[in-house]
C-alpha positions as CSV (number, residue, x, y, z in Angstrom):
1,V,141.8,8.4,50.5
2,Q,140.4,5.9,48.5
3,L,136.6,4.0,48.9
4,Q,135.7,0.6,47.5
5,A,132.2,-0.4,47.7
6,S,130.6,-3.5,47.7
7,G,127.8,-6.0,48.6
8,G,125.6,-4.9,45.6
9,G,123.2,-7.5,43.8
10,L,119.3,-8.7,43.2
11,V,117.3,-9.0,46.1
12,Q,113.3,-10.1,46.6
13,A,111.2,-7.6,48.1
14,G,111.3,-7.6,51.8
15,G,115.0,-9.2,51.6
16,S,118.4,-7.9,53.1
17,L,121.6,-6.9,51.9
18,R,124.5,-5.5,53.5
19,L,126.9,-3.4,51.5
20,S,130.6,-2.5,52.9
21,C,132.7,0.0,52.3
22,A,136.3,-0.6,52.7
23,A,138.5,2.6,53.1
24,S,142.3,3.4,52.5
25,G,144.5,6.1,52.6
26,N,144.8,9.0,55.0
27,I,141.6,7.4,57.1
28,V,142.5,9.5,60.0
29,S,141.4,12.5,58.2
30,I,137.9,11.3,58.0
31,N,135.1,12.6,60.4
32,G,132.4,10.9,58.1
33,M,130.9,8.8,56.3
34,G,128.1,7.7,54.2
35,W,125.9,5.9,51.9
36,H,123.8,7.7,48.8
37,R,122.4,6.4,46.1
38,R,120.9,7.4,42.5
39,A,117.8,5.4,41.1
40,P,117.4,6.0,37.3
41,G,115.8,9.4,36.8
42,K,115.9,10.7,40.5
43,Q,118.6,13.0,42.1
44,R,121.3,11.2,44.2
45,E,120.1,11.3,48.0
46,L,122.0,10.8,51.1
47,V,120.4,7.1,52.7
48,A,122.7,7.1,55.9
49,S,125.7,8.7,57.6
50,I,127.7,8.1,60.0
51,T,130.5,10.3,62.1
52,R,133.8,8.8,63.9
53,R,132.2,9.5,67.2
54,G,129.5,7.0,65.7
55,N,126.5,9.2,66.1
56,T,124.0,8.1,62.8
57,N,121.5,10.1,60.4
58,Y,119.0,8.4,58.3
59,A,117.1,9.5,55.3
60,D,113.4,9.2,56.5
61,S,112.5,6.8,53.6
62,V,114.7,4.1,55.4
63,K,114.4,4.7,58.5
64,G,114.1,1.8,60.7
65,R,115.1,-0.5,57.6
66,F,118.7,0.7,57.1
67,T,121.2,0.5,59.6
68,I,124.7,1.9,59.3
69,S,127.5,1.3,61.4
70,R,131.8,0.8,60.8
71,D,134.2,-0.3,62.8
72,S,136.4,1.3,65.9
73,A,139.2,2.6,63.2
74,M,136.6,3.6,60.6
75,N,138.5,1.5,58.4
76,T,135.0,-0.2,56.7
77,V,131.1,1.3,56.6
78,Y,128.6,-0.9,56.5
79,L,125.1,-0.7,55.3
80,L,122.6,-3.1,56.8
81,M,119.4,-3.0,54.5
82,N,116.2,-5.0,55.7
83,S,112.4,-5.1,54.4
84,L,113.9,-4.0,51.2
85,K,111.2,-2.4,48.6
86,P,111.3,-1.7,44.9
87,E,111.9,1.7,45.7
88,D,115.3,1.1,47.4
89,A,116.7,-0.3,43.7
90,A,119.5,2.2,42.9
91,V,123.4,2.3,42.3
92,Y,125.1,3.0,46.0
93,Y,128.0,4.9,46.5
94,C,129.7,5.3,49.6
95,A,131.6,8.6,50.3
96,A,133.3,10.6,53.3
97,Y,134.3,13.8,54.0
98,K,136.7,15.3,56.4
99,G,135.3,18.8,57.8
100,L,131.6,19.0,58.6
101,P,128.8,16.9,56.9
102,Y,127.0,20.3,55.6
103,E,130.1,20.9,54.0
104,G,130.1,18.0,51.5
105,Y,131.6,14.9,51.0
106,D,135.4,15.0,49.9
107,Y,135.9,11.4,48.8
108,W,133.6,8.8,46.6
109,G,133.8,5.1,46.0
110,Q,132.4,3.2,43.4
111,G,128.8,2.4,42.9
112,T,127.3,-1.0,43.8
113,L,124.2,-1.8,42.2
114,V,121.1,-2.9,44.3
115,T,117.9,-4.6,42.3
116,V,114.7,-5.5,43.9
117,S,112.7,-7.4,42.4
118,S,109.1,-7.1,43.4
């Protein structure tokens, strides 16, 4: 499975961005996908995830502001980020897992940089 993330950029605080992650290869093996982020000097964190069935999960810090979605075939997963804050600035990575979420992610895309100006 290959993952290609896109959509990062520079946005003012309060603005919005939509990230996309295009999956290719053995997509039928994917049970779920997620967006992680790593800010300078911080550990990587899971921001949002979605299962093939459409169940979603969000980090407390983004609940109510971010929305993860996918197309029906799990070809593409999106992360709509509203009301962005400077603390949301990070490199965002999409990832996919074959098994169960707590077993870890098996595939990773390259990062896409999100910069939020105050």
